[in-house]
C-alpha positions in Angstrom: 53.3 44.4 -54.6 51.9 41.4 -52.8 48.4 41.8 -51.5 47.9 42.0 -47.7 45.9 38.9 -46.3 43.5 41.4 -44.4 43.2 43.9 -47.4 39.7 43.1 -49.3 39.6 43.3 -52.9 35.7 43.4 -53.3 32.8 44.7 -51.6 31.8 40.6 -51.0 35.0 39.9 -49.7 35.1 42.8 -47.3 32.2 41.9 -45.8 33.5 38.2 -45.5 36.6 39.5 -43.7 34.7 41.9 -41.5 32.6 38.8 -40.3 35.6 36.9 -39.6 37.2 40.1 -37.8 34.7 40.6 -35.7 33.6 37.1 -34.8 37.1 36.6 -34.0 36.8 39.5 -31.7 33.4 38.8 -30.0 34.8 35.3 -29.5 38.1 36.4 -27.7 36.1 39.1 -25.7 33.6 36.3 -24.5 36.4 34.2 -23.5 37.9 36.9 -21.5 34.7 37.8 -19.9 33.9 34.2 -19.5 37.7 34.0 -17.4 36.4 37.4 -14.9 38.9 39.7 -17.2 37.1 42.4 -19.9 40.4 43.1 -21.8 40.4 42.7 -25.2 43.5 40.3 -26.9 46.2 42.4 -28.6 46.0 40.1 -31.4 42.4 41.0 -32.1 42.9 44.8 -31.6 45.7 44.6 -34.1 43.4 42.6 -36.6 40.4 45.1 -36.2 42.7 47.9 -36.6 43.9 46.6 -40.0 40.5 45.5 -40.8 38.9 48.8 -40.8 41.6 50.7 -42.2 40.4 50.0 -45.5 37.3 52.8 -46.5 35.5 50.4 -48.1 34.6 48.5 -44.6 33.2 52.0 -43.5 30.3 51.5 -45.3 27.1 50.4 -44.0 27.1 46.3 -43.6 24.5 44.1 -45.6 21.7 42.3 -44.4 23.2 38.9 -44.7 26.2 40.5 -42.7 24.2 41.7 -40.0 22.3 38.6 -39.7 25.5 36.4 -40.1 27.3 38.3 -37.2 24.0 38.1 -35.0 23.6 34.1 -35.3 27.4 33.7 -35.0 27.2 35.9 -31.8 24.2 33.9 -30.4 26.0 30.6 -31.3 29.0 31.3 -29.4 27.2 33.0 -26.5 25.2 29.7 -25.9 28.1 27.5 -26.3 29.8 29.3 -23.7 26.9 29.0 -21.5 26.5 25.4 -22.0 30.1 24.9 -21.1 29.7 26.9 -18.1 26.6 24.9 -16.8 28.9 21.4 -18.0 31.2 22.7 -15.6 28.6 23.4 -13.0 27.1 20.0 -13.2 30.5 18.4 -12.5 30.9 19.9 -9.4 29.0 18.8 -6.2 25.9 20.4 -5.8 26.2 20.7 -2.2 29.1 21.5 -0.6 31.2 19.0 1.6 29.8 16.1 -0.5 31.4 14.5 -3.4 30.5 15.1 -6.9 28.6 12.7 -8.7 29.7 12.2 -12.4 27.4 11.6 -15.6 25.6 14.8 -15.1 24.3 16.6 -18.3 24.0 20.3 -18.2 20.5 20.6 -19.2 18.5 17.9 -17.0 21.3 16.9 -14.5 21.0 13.5 -12.9 17.7 12.9 -14.3 18.5 10.9 -17.4 20.2 8.5 -15.0 17.0 8.4 -12.7 14.8 7.3 -15.3 16.8 4.7 -16.1 16.7 1.8 -13.7 20.2 0.3 -15.0 22.1 3.1 -13.8 20.3 3.3 -9.9 23.3 1.4 -8.6 25.9 3.4 -9.9 24.1 6.7 -9.2 23.0 6.0 -5.5 26.1 4.2 -4.3 29.2 5.3 -6.4 29.8 8.6 -4.9 27.9 8.3 -1.8 29.4 9.3 1.6 29.9 6.4 4.1 26.5 6.8 5.4 25.1 6.9 2.1 24.3 10.3 1.2 24.6 11.4 -2.5 24.6 14.6 -3.9 22.8 14.9 -7.3 21.4 17.9 -10.0 18.0 17.8 -11.0 16.7 19.8 -14.4 17.6 23.3 -14.3 20.2 22.9 -12.0 17.9 22.3 -9.0 19.9 21.1 -5.8 19.4 17.7 -5.0 20.4 15.1 -2.6 19.8 11.3 -1.8 20.3 9.3 1.5 20.2 5.5 2.2 20.7 5.4 5.8 17.2 4.8 7.4 18.0 7.6 9.8 18.3 9.7 7.1 15.4 8.9 5.2 13.0 8.7 8.3 14.1 12.4 8.9 13.8 13.9 5.5 10.3 12.1 5.1 9.0 13.0 8.5 9.9 16.9 8.3 7.9 17.9 5.7 5.5 16.7 3.1 6.1 19.2 0.5 7.2 18.1 -3.0 8.2 19.4 -6.1 6.8 18.1 -9.6 7.9 18.7 -12.8 5.6 21.1 -14.9 4.8 18.5 -17.5 4.1 16.2 -14.7 1.6 18.6 -13.1 0.2 19.5 -16.5 -0.8 16.0 -17.8 -1.3 14.4 -14.5 -4.1 17.3 -13.7 -5.5 16.9 -17.2 -6.2 13.2 -16.5 -6.9 13.2 -12.7 -8.3 16.8 -12.0 -6.7 19.6 -10.7 -7.4 18.0 -7.0 -5.3 15.2 -7.3 -4.1 14.5 -4.1 -0.6 12.9 -5.5 0.0 16.0 -7.2 -0.3 18.6 -5.0 3.0 19.9 -3.9 1.9 20.5 0.0 0.5 23.7 2.1 -3.4 23.6 3.1 -4.8 22.3 0.0 -3.1 19.3 0.3 -4.0 18.9 3.9 -7.7 19.5 3.0 -7.7 17.3 0.4 -5.7 14.5 2.4 -7.8 14.6 5.3 -11.1 14.2 3.0 -9.5 10.7 1.8 -8.4 9.9 5.2 -11.8 10.0 6.6 -12.9 7.5 4.1 -9.9 4.9 5.0 -10.6 4.5 8.4 -9.9 0.9 10.3 -13.7 0.0 10.1 -14.1 1.0 6.5 -11.3 -1.1 5.4 -11.5 -4.2 7.7 -15.2 -4.2 6.3 -13.8 -5.0 2.9 -12.3 -8.1 4.1 -15.0 -10.3 3.1 -15.3 -8.9 -0.6 -11.2 -9.1 -0.8 -11.7 -12.8 0.0 -14.5 -13.6 -2.4 -12.1 -11.8 -5.1 -9.5 -14.0 -4.1 -11.4 -17.2 -3.8 -12.9 -16.5 -7.7 -9.3 -15.9 -8.9 -7.9 -19.1 -7.4 -10.8 -21.0 -8.5 -10.6 -20.2 -12.0 -6.9 -21.2 -11.8 -7.8 -24.7 -10.3 -10.6 -24.9 -13.4 -8.1 -23.8 -15.7 -5.4 -26.6 -14.3 -7.9 -29.4 -14.4 -9.3 -28.4 -18.0 -12.5 -27.6 -17.4 -11.7 -23.6 -18.5 -9.3 -25.1 -21.4 -11.7 -24.8 -24.3 -13.1 -21.6 -23.2 -9.8 -19.6 -22.8 -7.8 -21.5 -25.3 -10.3 -22.0 -28.4 -7.6 -20.3 -30.8 -4.6 -22.2 -29.8 -3.4 -21.0 -27.2 -0.8 -23.5 -25.1 -1.2 -21.9 -22.0 -2.4 -25.0 -20.5 0.0 -27.6 -20.4 0.6 -31.1 -19.1 4.2 -31.6 -17.7 6.1 -34.2 -15.9 7.2 -33.3 -12.0 10.7 -33.9 -11.5 10.1 -35.3 -8.2 7.2 -37.9 -8.6 7.5 -38.6 -12.4 3.9 -38.0 -13.0 2.6 -35.6 -15.4 0.7 -32.7 -13.7 -1.5 -30.0 -15.2 -0.2 -26.5 -15.5 -1.3 -23.3 -16.7 1.2 -20.4 -17.8 0.2 -16.9 -17.2 1.9 -13.7 -17.7 1.2 -12.6 -14.2 0.8 -9.0 -14.2 -2.0 -8.7 -16.1 -4.0 -11.3 -14.1 -3.3 -9.8 -10.7 -4.9 -6.6 -12.5 -8.0 -8.0 -13.4 -8.2 -9.1 -9.3 -6.8 -5.6 -8.2 -9.4 -3.6 -10.0 -12.2 -6.3 -8.8 -10.8 -5.3 -5.2 -10.7 -2.0 -5.9 -14.4 -1.7 -7.1 -15.9 -3.6 -4.6 -13.7 -2.4 -1.3 -13.9 1.4 -2.5 -16.9 2.0 -5.0 -18.8 -0.8 -3.7 -19.3 -1.8 -7.3 -18.5 -4.8 -9.3 -16.4 -4.6 -12.3 -16.4 -8.5 -12.9 -13.3 -8.3 -14.6 -12.9 -11.9 -14.7 -16.4 -12.6 -15.9 -15.8 -10.2 -18.9 -11.9 -11.3 -19.9 -13.1 -14.2 -21.8 -11.0 -14.2 -25.1 -7.6 -14.8 -25.8 -5.6 -12.1 -28.1 -2.9 -14.9 -29.8 -0.9 -11.8 -30.5 -0.2 -10.9 -26.9 1.0 -14.6 -26.3 3.9 -13.4 -27.6 4.9 -10.0 -26.6 8.2 -8.7 -25.1 9.9 -11.5 -27.1 8.7 -14.1 -24.2 10.0 -17.7 -25.0 6.5 -19.2 -23.4 3.3 -19.2 -25.2 1.1 -18.2 -21.9 -3.0 -18.0 -21.5 -3.6 -14.1 -22.0 -6.3 -11.9 -21.7 -8.1 -9.6 -23.3 -8.8 -7.0 -20.7 -12.5 -5.7 -20.1 -13.0 -2.4 -21.5 -12.9 -0.3 -18.1 -9.6 -2.1 -17.1 -7.9 -1.1 -20.5 -9.2 2.5 -20.3 -7.6 2.6 -16.6 -4.4 1.2 -17.5 -4.6 3.6 -21.2 -4.5 6.3 -18.7 -2.4 5.9 -16.1 0.5 5.3 -18.8 -0.8 8.2 -21.0 0.6 10.7 -18.4 3.9 8.9 -18.4 4.3 8.9 -21.9 3.5 12.6 -22.6 5.5 14.0 -19.5 8.6 11.7 -21.0 11.4 13.8 -21.7 11.8 12.4 -25.2 8.1 13.6 -26.1 8.5 17.0 -24.3 9.1 18.9 -27.4 6.7 16.6 -29.9 3.5 19.0 -30.4 1.5 15.8 -31.6 1.8 14.5 -27.9 1.8 17.5 -25.7 -1.2 19.4 -27.6 -4.6 17.3 -26.6 -6.7 19.1 -29.0 -4.9 18.2 -32.1 -7.0 15.3 -34.0 -4.1 12.7 -33.6 -4.6 8.8 -33.0 -3.3 9.1 -30.1 -5.4 12.1 -28.6 -8.6 10.3 -30.0 -7.7 7.3 -28.1 -6.9 9.4 -24.9 -10.4 11.3 -25.1 -12.2 8.2 -25.8 -11.0 6.4 -22.8 -11.0 9.3 -20.3 -14.9 9.6 -21.3 -15.2 5.8 -20.7 -13.7 6.1 -17.3 -15.6 9.7 -16.6 -18.6 8.2 -17.4 -18.2 5.2 -15.2 -17.2 7.1 -12.2 -19.9 9.8 -12.5 -22.5 7.1 -12.8 -21.5 5.0 -9.6 -20.7 8.0 -7.6 -24.0 10.0 -8.6 -25.9 6.8 -7.7 -24.4 6.3 -4.6 -25.1 10.2 -3.7 -28.7 9.7 -4.4 -28.8 6.7 -1.8 -27.1 9.1 0.6 -29.2 12.0 0.2 -32.1 9.7 0.6 -30.5 8.7 3.7 -29.9 11.8 5.3 -33.4 13.9 4.2 -35.3 10.8 6.0 -33.3 11.1 9.2 -34.0 15.4 8.8 -37.3 14.4 8.6 -37.4 12.1 11.7 -38.5 13.7 15.0 -36.0 15.5 17.3 -35.9 12.7 19.7 -34.9 10.2 17.3 -32.0 12.0 16.0 -30.8 12.4 19.5 -29.9 8.4 19.7 -27.0 9.6 17.1 -26.6 10.7 13.7 -24.4 8.1 12.4 -26.4 5.0 13.5 -26.2 3.7 10.1 -24.2 0.6 10.5 -23.6 0.0 6.7 -22.7 3.4 6.3 -19.8 3.8 8.2 -18.3 0.6 6.5 -19.0 2.0 2.9 -16.1 3.6 1.8 -17.5 5.5 -1.2 -20.5 6.9 1.2 -18.0 7.9 3.9 -15.8 9.6 1.3 -19.1 11.4 0.1 -20.0 12.2 3.3 -16.3 13.7 3.9 -16.3 15.5 0.5 -19.8 17.2 1.1 -19.0 18.3 4.9 -16.2 20.7 3.5 -18.2 21.7 0.5 -21.0 23.3 2.5 -19.5 23.8 5.8 -16.4 25.6 4.9 -18.4 28.4 3.1 -20.4 28.4 6.4 -16.8 29.0 8.2 -15.6 31.6 5.9 -18.7 33.6 6.4 -18.3 33.7 10.0 -14.5 35.0 9.8 -15.5 37.4 7.1 -18.4 38.9 9.5 -16.1 38.7 12.4 -13.4 40.8 11.0 -15.8 42.7 9.0 -18.9 43.3 11.0 -20.1 46.3 8.9 -19.9 44.4 5.7 -23.3 42.6 5.2 -22.6 40.6 2.3 -20.1 37.8 2.3 -18.1 36.0 -0.5 -17.0 32.2 -0.2 -15.2 32.6 -4.0 -11.7 31.8 -2.2 -13.0 28.9 -0.8 -11.9 25.2 -2.5 -15.3 23.9 -2.6 -17.3 27.0 -3.3 -20.5 26.5 -3.4 -23.8 28.0 -5.5 -26.3 26.8 -3.0 -28.1 29.7 -1.1 -29.7 27.1 1.5 -29.2 28.2 5.2 -27.4 26.1 7.3 -27.8 25.2 11.0 -25.4 25.7 13.7 -24.9 21.9 14.2 -21.9 19.9 12.8 -24.1 17.0 12.2 -23.9 15.7 8.8 -27.9 15.7 9.0 -28.1 19.8 9.6 -25.1 20.2 7.1 -26.8 19.2 4.3 -29.6 21.8 2.6 -33.0 20.8 3.4 -33.9 21.6 0.1 -33.2 19.8 -3.4 -29.3 20.2 -4.1 -28.5 22.4 -7.4 -27.1 21.1 -10.3 -23.8 22.8 -9.8 -23.8 21.8 -6.3 -24.2 18.2 -7.4 -21.9 18.3 -10.2 -19.4 20.2 -8.2 -19.5 16.8 -5.7 -19.1 14.4 -8.1 -16.3 15.8 -9.9 -14.6 16.1 -6.7 -15.1 12.6 -5.4 -14.1 11.1 -9.2 -11.1 12.7 -9.1 -10.3 11.3 -5.7 -11.1 7.7 -6.5 -9.2 8.4 -9.6 -6.3 9.4 -8.0 -6.4 6.4 -5.7 -7.0 3.7 -8.6 -3.9 5.1 -10.4 -2.0 5.0 -6.9 -3.1 1.5 -6.2 -4.5 -0.3 -9.1 -0.9 -1.0 -11.2 1.0 -1.0 -8.1 -0.5 -4.0 -6.5 -0.6 -6.0 -9.5 2.9 -5.0 -10.0 3.5 -6.6 -5.9 1.7 -9.4 -6.6 3.9 -10.3 -9.6 7.0 -9.8 -7.8 5.7 -12.0 -4.8 5.1 -14.9 -7.5 8.8 -14.3 -8.7 10.2 -14.5 -5.4 8.0 -17.3 -4.1 9.0 -19.5 -7.3 12.7 -18.8 -6.4 12.0 -20.0 -2.7 9.3 -22.9 -2.7 10.4 -23.6 0.9 8.2 -20.1 1.5 5.6 -21.6 -0.8 5.3 -24.4 2.0 5.2 -22.6 4.7 2.6 -20.2 3.4 0.6 -23.1 2.8 1.1 -24.8 6.2 -0.2 -21.4 7.7 -3.2 -21.2 5.3 -4.5 -24.6 5.8 -4.1 -23.9 9.6 -6.0 -20.4 9.4 -8.3 -21.5 6.5 -9.3 -25.1 7.0 -12.4 -24.5 4.4 -13.2 -21.7 1.9 -17.1 -21.4 1.7 -19.4 -18.4 2.2 -18.9 -18.7 5.8 -15.1 -18.0 5.6 -13.7 -15.2 8.2 -10.7 -13.5 6.2 -8.3 -12.0 8.3 -4.5 -10.9 7.4 -3.7 -10.1 11.0 -4.5 -14.4 11.6 -1.8 -14.8 8.6 1.3 -13.4 9.9 3.9 -15.5 7.8 1.8 -14.5 4.5 1.8 -11.2 5.4 5.7 -11.4 6.2 5.8 -12.8 2.4 4.3 -9.7 1.2 6.3 -7.3 3.3 9.6 -9.3 2.2 8.6 -9.0 -1.4 8.0 -4.9 -1.1 11.3 -4.7 0.8 13.3 -6.4 -1.9 11.1 -5.3 -5.1 9.9 -2.1 -4.0 7.1 -1.4 -7.0 8.0 2.6 -7.1 11.0 3.8 -8.3 11.4 6.9 -6.0 9.8 9.4 -4.3 10.7 13.1 -3.7 10.7 15.9 -0.8 12.0 19.5 -0.5 13.1 20.2 2.7 11.6 23.2 4.7 15.0 23.9 6.6 18.6 23.3 6.9 19.2 19.5 7.7 22.2 18.3 9.2 23.4 14.7 8.7 26.4 12.4 9.8 28.8 11.8 6.7 30.6 8.8 8.5 31.4 7.1 11.8 34.0 9.5 12.5 32.0 12.4 13.5 31.7 13.9 10.0 28.7 16.3 9.3 27.2 18.2 6.4 24.6 20.6 6.1 21.9 20.0 3.3 20.4 23.7 2.4 16.9 24.6 2.7 14.9 24.0 -0.4 16.7 20.9 -1.4 15.1 18.3 -3.3 15.9 14.8 -1.9 15.3 11.9 -4.0 14.4 8.5 -1.9 14.9 5.2 -3.7 12.9 2.9 -1.6 14.6 -0.4 -3.0 18.2 0.8 -2.7 17.4 1.7 1.1 15.9 -1.9 2.0 18.8 -3.4 0.3 21.8 -1.9 2.2 23.0 -3.3 4.8 23.0 -0.7 7.4 19.3 -1.0 7.4 18.7 -4.5 7.0 20.8 -7.7 8.1 21.6 -10.1 5.2 19.8 -7.2 2.9 20.3 -9.2 -0.1 18.2 -12.3 0.7 15.0 -12.6 0.6 13.7 -13.8 4.2 10.3 -13.4 5.5 11.3 -14.9 8.7 12.8 -11.5 9.5 9.2 -9.9 10.1 7.9 -13.1 12.2 8.8 -15.9 14.5 7.5 -19.0 15.6 5.9 -19.2 18.9 3.3 -21.3 21.0 2.3 -23.2 17.8 1.9 -20.4 15.0 3.8 -17.6 13.5 3.7 -14.3 15.4 5.2 -10.8 14.7 8.7 -10.5 15.8 8.9 -6.7 18.0 12.6 -5.1 16.8 12.8 -3.1 19.8 12.3 -5.9 22.2 14.6 -8.3 20.9 17.1 -5.4 21.0 16.7 -4.4 24.2 16.9 -7.9 25.4 20.0 -8.5 23.3 21.6 -5.2 24.5 20.9 -5.7 28.3 22.5 -9.0 28.7 24.9 -8.1 31.4 25.7 -11.7 32.9 26.1 -14.7 31.0 22.8 -15.9 32.5 21.1 -12.9 31.2 23.0 -13.2 27.9 21.7 -17.0 27.7 18.2 -15.9 28.4 18.7 -13.3 26.2 19.8 -15.0 23.5 17.1 -18.0 23.6 14.6 -14.8 23.9 15.8 -13.2 20.7 16.5 -16.1 18.9 13.7 -17.5 16.5 12.5 -21.2 17.8 12.2 -23.2 14.4 8.8 -24.6 13.7 8.3 -28.3 14.3 8.7 -30.4 11.2 6.0 -31.2 9.1 5.6 -33.1 5.6 5.9 -30.1 3.9 8.9 -28.3 5.7 10.8 -31.3 6.1 12.1 -30.9 2.3 14.1 -27.6 3.2 15.4 -28.5 6.9 18.7 -26.7 5.7 17.3 -23.8 4.2 14.5 -23.2 6.9 17.2 -23.4 9.3 19.2 -21.0 7.9 16.4 -18.5 7.3 15.4 -19.0 11.2 18.7 -17.5 12.3 18.0 -14.1 10.8 17.8 -11.1 13.1 14.7 -9.4 13.5 13.4 -6.3 10.8 13.5 -2.9 12.2 9.7 -1.4 10.6 11.5 2.0 10.9 13.7 0.7 8.2 10.7 0.1 5.6 9.6 2.7 3.3 7.7 0.9 0.6 4.8 3.1 1.4 6.5 5.8 2.3 6.6 7.4 5.6 5.6 10.6 7.4 2.4 12.6 6.8 2.8 11.9 3.1 2.5 7.9 3.7 0.5 5.6 1.4 -3.3 6.1 2.8 -4.1 2.7 1.2 -1.1 0.7 3.2 -3.6 -1.2 5.4 -5.8 -2.1 2.4 -3.0 -3.1 -0.2 -1.3 -5.3 2.5 -4.8 -6.9 3.5 -5.5 -7.4 -0.3 -2.3 -8.9 -1.1 -2.1 -11.1 2.1 -5.3 -12.6 1.8 -4.6 -13.4 -1.9 -1.1 -15.4 -1.1 -3.3 -17.4 1.7 -5.6 -18.5 -0.9 -3.6 -19.2 -3.4 -0.8 -21.5 -1.9 -3.2 -23.1 0.3 -4.1 -25.7 -2.6 -1.8 -24.4 -5.5 2.2 -24.2 -6.0 3.9 -21.9 -8.8 7.4 -21.8 -10.8 9.0 -19.5 -13.4 7.6 -20.8 -16.6 10.6 -20.2 -18.4 14.0 -22.2 -17.9 17.0 -19.6 -17.3 14.6 -16.8 -17.0 16.1 -13.6 -15.6 14.1 -10.3 -14.2 14.1 -7.6 -16.6 12.6 -4.4 -14.9 11.2 -1.5 -17.0 10.2 1.7 -16.2 6.4 2.9 -16.6 6.5 6.7 -15.2 7.1 6.2 -11.4 6.5 2.2 -11.6 9.6 -0.4 -11.9 7.7 -3.1 -12.8 8.9 -6.6 -14.6 9.3 -6.7 -18.3 7.1 -9.8 -19.0 7.0 -12.6 -15.9 5.7 -15.8 -16.8 4.4 -18.0 -14.3 3.4 -21.4 -14.2 0.6 -22.4 -11.5 -0.5 -26.3 -10.5 -2.5 -27.9 -8.1 -1.0 -29.3 -5.1 -0.8 -32.9 -4.7 -0.3 -32.9 -0.8 
């Protein structure tokens, strides 16, 4: 008699057939459940019936059988869940918007966000006519992107709340501290910390740093001039570096000395020196310490050009290491790597991390401790003065008002000592019968038992007795975290922005000449008496603004909507409602290169920010020019409006004559709308250091192009950008510098 295929002949085969039968049944059940129907297929009912008619199968299955069944069930469930997630992310995250392809079931569009080459497709291919794109974030979070300037302003200004990955927060706080301003998502804690920093970045404090910025710029350009003349060649090129070259000028046919640099590292030294001088009242002396050559670095990133390179000072190297470490540990490819995620493991990476963190913390604490002692000494001296002298004003120290770190210490100490007193008053008001009050919930809890006077004057807030050790440590730590955060936020971004500036001006030599003309007119000499003022250099500032527009160093910023937002999807009245708690991803460069926001958006034209008027460059007024153009009702008015809104070209000069056609094309560009510029974000969470960054870069551009020229050091060079956490920087950027002959 022929055996039935479903009739087992042994115990082992019985278990195997039961696994197959139950697996098929489970699979069918899950399929039906997934489709919304709990009915079991008749076929599987038949299979189960025939399988279990054999009495040998009624015995208790073996442990191996149970394990296999559970494993198969889990795998099938997981596969079905993945399939469901994949179907979900294949649809639009927001009803009424088209779906954006290439989303992964686990991370959504995060994989495309971290790859710069995918941004053009991600933010434009599936966008509505008004530039709105639906996206998926990790964990199926609803996300959206907007490109229209009006939409971007609405999103950035209506809420300061942001949503961070837990990995980014964990690793960021490990390095920057738990009170880091950039890692706080929002709420009272963010407002409190923001207020502390904002009090230090006053106009007076920033303007007081102009002299220090000018000195750093003159020192850096002076070093370049010495390199070009050969005075520093032996010192920096002793190991065979060919960074100093002699090439032939194609226009004059004469030989000229050129120094080639991979400029990002050069500008990082400048940026750190400026940060130390202006923000910390401390001189890192990066250029003086960076006196050796690392020959291996001359050919990094497969560069075809041999450039002069630097061995960074220990402080600069430590800051850069810690900045990049957060990005490495929070990278998706390292999330499951315990050697990267666990700081306590004795790996080489962790040893380097702890050594660099110790170096930075020791430096910060030393500088802050010294400034704290100086500040307390002045405060206590005023506390001992007669009352009539104090009445002349508690803030009569001119130097103190222009010292950023001192103002930061003042602000931190005000909150540290004043908040426990305010909290005690509130508790006593609500609990009059309670004689004891606690300040443990205060973000800056004080251990000092010194009583405070009622006046809000800083002289009366500081305790008249010696500050306790715990108070001192807490204050120093808080200021250290703030300074470290500011350094991370501004150090690399400034260096990368200046690098992009060199690239743009290398591609547009006419802009170099116009910057040179302005710099020589405003800065006829460079000496100890030179007054540096970025507002007197509008064209150089326009060069910086245009560079930041075309090459914004920050990849994107995020916001979490606190309410439903209704946005237009096209010009025909179409509308879409973006639900509350949506994560908005704002890509500044994509916004800046959108023709809706800037005329001839792809072109590098500093003239969109300034115009020639009364013998010099002045800032353009977008609203005024727009009103003049729109209000022209008659032919005469139209002619007058046209004359008022069309920039007058500057008079011919020996430099500008070489680029008459290019300059004429640039001078016809319409004025840029500052409200469409988001390189420094917008709203309550805009960049606190915006004014300092623009001042720093503008003064450097003026000092450099006053006497020097730049060009790309590689023939046929193509700019390739790489992502470094939230920064989009050039992979390598070799620039040649030489002295002007005119």
